[in-house]
C-alpha positions as a Python dict, from the first residue, in 0.01 Angstrom:
ca = {
    (1, 'X'): (0, 0, 0),
    (2, 'X'): (289, 175, -172),
    (3, 'X'): (630, 11, -150),
    (4, 'X'): (816, 336, -166),
    (5, 'X'): (752, 445, 191),
    (6, 'X'): (976, 410, 491),
    (7, 'X'): (920, 431, 867),
    (8, 'X'): (1083, 741, 1018),
    (9, 'X'): (1209, 689, 1376),
    (10, 'X'): (1185, 967, 1624),
    (11, 'X'): (1462, 1052, 1872),
    (12, 'X'): (1199, 1097, 2142),
    (13, 'X'): (1002, 779, 2208),
    (14, 'X'): (703, 668, 2410),
    (15, 'X'): (911, 598, 2720),
    (16, 'X'): (1041, 966, 2721),
    (17, 'X'): (693, 1106, 2661),
    (18, 'X'): (550, 902, 2949),
    (19, 'X'): (815, 1019, 3184),
    (20, 'X'): (732, 1376, 3088),
    (21, 'X'): (364, 1325, 3159),
    (22, 'X'): (420, 1088, 3459),
    (23, 'X'): (156, 846, 3322),
    (24, 'X'): (141, 563, 3078),
    (25, 'X'): (-30, 583, 2746),
    (26, 'X'): (-328, 352, 2691),
    (27, 'X'): (-660, 317, 2520),
    (28, 'X'): (-980, 287, 2723),
    (29, 'X'): (-1231, 162, 2464),
    (30, 'X'): (-1588, 203, 2582),
    (31, 'X'): (-1844, -2, 2396),
    (32, 'X'): (-2216, -69, 2435),
    (33, 'X'): (-2549, 4, 2286),
    (34, 'X'): (-2664, 354, 2197),
    (35, 'X'): (-2798, 514, 2514),
    (36, 'X'): (-2594, 291, 2743),
    (37, 'X'): (-2397, 589, 2884),
    (38, 'X'): (-2073, 564, 2687),
    (39, 'X'): (-2028, 936, 2631),
    (40, 'X'): (-2140, 1020, 2976),
    (41, 'X'): (-1875, 787, 3117),
    (42, 'X'): (-1607, 919, 2880),
    (43, 'X'): (-1663, 1276, 2994),
    (44, 'X'): (-1678, 1188, 3359),
    (45, 'X'): (-1361, 979, 3333),
    (46, 'X'): (-1179, 1252, 3148),
    (47, 'X'): (-1282, 1505, 3419),
    (48, 'X'): (-1173, 1278, 3699),
    (49, 'X'): (-841, 1213, 3539),
    (50, 'X'): (-787, 1584, 3490),
    (51, 'X'): (-842, 1646, 3858),
    (52, 'X'): (-566, 1400, 3925),
    (53, 'X'): (-332, 1583, 3688),
    (54, 'X'): (-357, 1312, 3414),
    (55, 'X'): (-389, 1400, 3043),
    (56, 'X'): (-652, 1223, 2845),
    (57, 'X'): (-837, 1279, 2518),
    (58, 'X'): (-1182, 1162, 2409),
    (59, 'X'): (-1247, 1014, 2075),
    (60, 'X'): (-1624, 1021, 2044),
    (61, 'X'): (-1783, 820, 1769),
    (62, 'X'): (-2036, 1085, 1672),
    (63, 'X'): (-1783, 1366, 1688),
    (64, 'X'): (-1541, 1181, 1460),
    (65, 'X'): (-1816, 1145, 1200),
    (66, 'X'): (-1806, 1524, 1169),
    (67, 'X'): (-1452, 1523, 1053),
    (68, 'X'): (-1216, 1219, 1029),
    (69, 'X'): (-1493, 978, 930),
    (70, 'X'): (-1748, 1213, 766),
    (71, 'X'): (-1711, 1021, 436),
    (72, 'X'): (-1836, 700, 594),
    (73, 'X'): (-2197, 576, 626),
    (74, 'X'): (-2337, 288, 829),
    (75, 'X'): (-2304, -1, 585),
    (76, 'X'): (-2113, -299, 720),
    (77, 'X'): (-1789, -217, 531),
    (78, 'X'): (-1813, 147, 641),
    (79, 'X'): (-1854, 43, 1008),
    (80, 'X'): (-1539, -169, 979),
    (81, 'X'): (-1341, 121, 832),
    (82, 'X'): (-1484, 358, 1093),
    (83, 'X'): (-1349, 142, 1378),
    (84, 'X'): (-1022, 83, 1203),
    (85, 'X'): (-951, 450, 1166),
    (86, 'X'): (-1043, 526, 1524),
    (87, 'X'): (-823, 236, 1638),
    (88, 'X'): (-522, 381, 1451),
    (89, 'X'): (-579, 729, 1585),
    (90, 'X'): (-621, 590, 1940),
    (91, 'X'): (-292, 398, 1899),
    (92, 'X'): (-121, 725, 1816),
    (93, 'X'): (-260, 906, 2121),
    (94, 'X'): (-151, 619, 2343),
    (95, 'X'): (197, 624, 2181),
    (96, 'X'): (204, 1001, 2264),
    (97, 'X'): (159, 902, 2632),
    (98, 'X'): (-203, 1005, 2668),
    (99, 'X'): (-489, 810, 2812),
    (100, 'X'): (-714, 791, 2509),
    (101, 'X'): (-1083, 738, 2574),
    (102, 'X'): (-1263, 596, 2270),
    (103, 'X'): (-1635, 605, 2304),
    (104, 'X'): (-1810, 415, 2021),
    (105, 'X'): (-2094, 160, 1989),
    (106, 'X'): (-1836, -57, 1790),
    (107, 'X'): (-2091, -342, 1766),
    (108, 'X'): (-1871, -609, 1606),
    (109, 'X'): (-1640, -814, 1815),
    (110, 'X'): (-1383, -870, 1540),
    (111, 'X'): (-1340, -495, 1482),
    (112, 'X'): (-1276, -429, 1854),
    (113, 'X'): (-1035, -721, 1866),
    (114, 'X'): (-853, -583, 1564),
    (115, 'X'): (-800, -255, 1750),
    (116, 'X'): (-670, -455, 2054),
    (117, 'X'): (-417, -624, 1827),
    (118, 'X'): (-283, -281, 1720),
    (119, 'X'): (-180, -211, 2077),
    (120, 'X'): (126, -335, 2265),
    (121, 'X'): (83, -546, 2577),
    (122, 'X'): (-206, -468, 2806),
    (123, 'X'): (-258, -104, 2699),
    (124, 'X'): (-598, -172, 2539),
    (125, 'X'): (-867, -165, 2804),
    (126, 'X'): (-1212, -265, 2687),
    (127, 'X'): (-1496, -134, 2895),
    (128, 'X'): (-1835, -296, 2830),
    (129, 'X'): (-2138, -87, 2915),
    (130, 'X'): (-2365, -385, 2988),
    (131, 'X'): (-2695, -203, 2989),
    (132, 'X'): (-3008, -382, 2865),
    (133, 'X'): (-3182, -284, 2544),
    (134, 'X'): (-3489, -201, 2748),
    (135, 'X'): (-3296, 48, 2966),
    (136, 'X'): (-3111, 209, 2670),
    (137, 'X'): (-3442, 237, 2469),
    (138, 'X'): (-3617, 390, 2770),
    (139, 'X'): (-3338, 644, 2804),
    (140, 'X'): (-3307, 710, 2429),
    (141, 'X'): (-3130, 1049, 2476),
    (142, 'X'): (-3096, 1117, 2109),
    (143, 'X'): (-3442, 982, 2002),
    (144, 'X'): (-3282, 726, 1776),
    (145, 'X'): (-3464, 416, 1898),
    (146, 'X'): (-3794, 584, 1832),
    (147, 'X'): (-3685, 659, 1475),
    (148, 'X'): (-3556, 303, 1434),
    (149, 'X'): (-3880, 154, 1563),
    (150, 'X'): (-4062, 371, 1319),
    (151, 'X'): (-3854, 234, 1036),
    (152, 'X'): (-3690, 576, 968),
    (153, 'X'): (-3338, 442, 1054),
    (154, 'X'): (-3227, 117, 900),
    (155, 'X'): (-2948, -110, 1035),
    (156, 'X'): (-2975, 33, 1384),
    (157, 'X'): (-2770, -154, 1645),
    (158, 'X'): (-2993, -354, 1883),
    (159, 'X'): (-3301, -320, 1669),
    (160, 'X'): (-3230, -459, 1319),
    (161, 'X'): (-2854, -500, 1344),
    (162, 'X'): (-2670, -703, 1608),
    (163, 'X'): (-2445, -603, 1893),
    (164, 'X'): (-2184, -857, 1979),
    (165, 'X'): (-2097, -844, 2356),
    (166, 'X'): (-1729, -865, 2452),
    (167, 'X'): (-1609, -1206, 2567),
    (168, 'X'): (-1305, -1102, 2760),
    (169, 'X'): (-1332, -729, 2842),
    (170, 'X'): (-1122, -579, 3119),
    (171, 'X'): (-1410, -388, 3279),
    (172, 'X'): (-1780, -465, 3270),
    (173, 'X'): (-2020, -206, 3403),
    (174, 'X'): (-2380, -325, 3467),
    (175, 'X'): (-2713, -161, 3546),
    (176, 'X'): (-2837, -192, 3898),
    (177, 'X'): (-3207, -245, 3963),
    (178, 'X'): (-3283, -129, 3612),
    (179, 'X'): (-3085, 188, 3645),
    (180, 'X'): (-2749, 294, 3502),
    (181, 'X'): (-2492, 363, 3782),
    (182, 'X'): (-2389, 721, 3833),
    (183, 'X'): (-2120, 854, 3592),
    (184, 'X'): (-1886, 928, 3884),
    (185, 'X'): (-1918, 572, 4026),
    (186, 'X'): (-1840, 422, 3690),
    (187, 'X'): (-1548, 657, 3627),
    (188, 'X'): (-1408, 571, 3967),
    (189, 'X'): (-1420, 200, 3882),
    (190, 'X'): (-1225, 261, 3561),
    (191, 'X'): (-973, 482, 3747),
    (192, 'X'): (-929, 213, 4012),
    (193, 'X'): (-833, -32, 3737),
    (194, 'X'): (-590, 218, 3573),
    (195, 'X'): (-428, 278, 3913),
    (196, 'X'): (-398, -95, 3985),
    (197, 'X'): (-236, -160, 3643),
    (198, 'X'): (14, 129, 3685),
    (199, 'X'): (-110, 353, 3407),
    (200, 'X'): (-148, 660, 3634),
    (201, 'X'): (223, 679, 3726),
    (202, 'X'): (537, 626, 3531),
    (203, 'X'): (755, 335, 3643),
}
């Protein structure tokens, strides 16, 4: 890191931006296996927030690999850098006063914890999509499990690379009778948490 750089303060801070938007900036970090419904929840949550007049932005893991992280592969060190970059961008969105919805497998606990440490106070909300491998593999919306089982994808989370479940997440969404809950039901559970914690109104 260069020593010849200096932090430039802005005359308009997070507090002023939050008052303008009448909400509090935060990061809703959705983690879970491929096929667990992360992107579905992110889209439903963003839509429900919009109907309430709340501004959010989705950082989708696959989408970011088309631009910001297109130079990264899936080796262990690349995965670490992938999550670090997303964490830094999510932090900026939250500082801008937005509800940032980050939707990534983010399989390693230490990487998610590092993102949490970037945030101030309780503005990092980890949502764990606790869906079984059997359910995710049965859904397999992108056909990735089939490719992984055939040996065409190496280092695939849940098959030949581990997923480390959160130990102290704020929200845990579980399958019911072998099925993933509806996207609206899951979004409403997250919104109820945001309301209870005061993120949907400025105080």
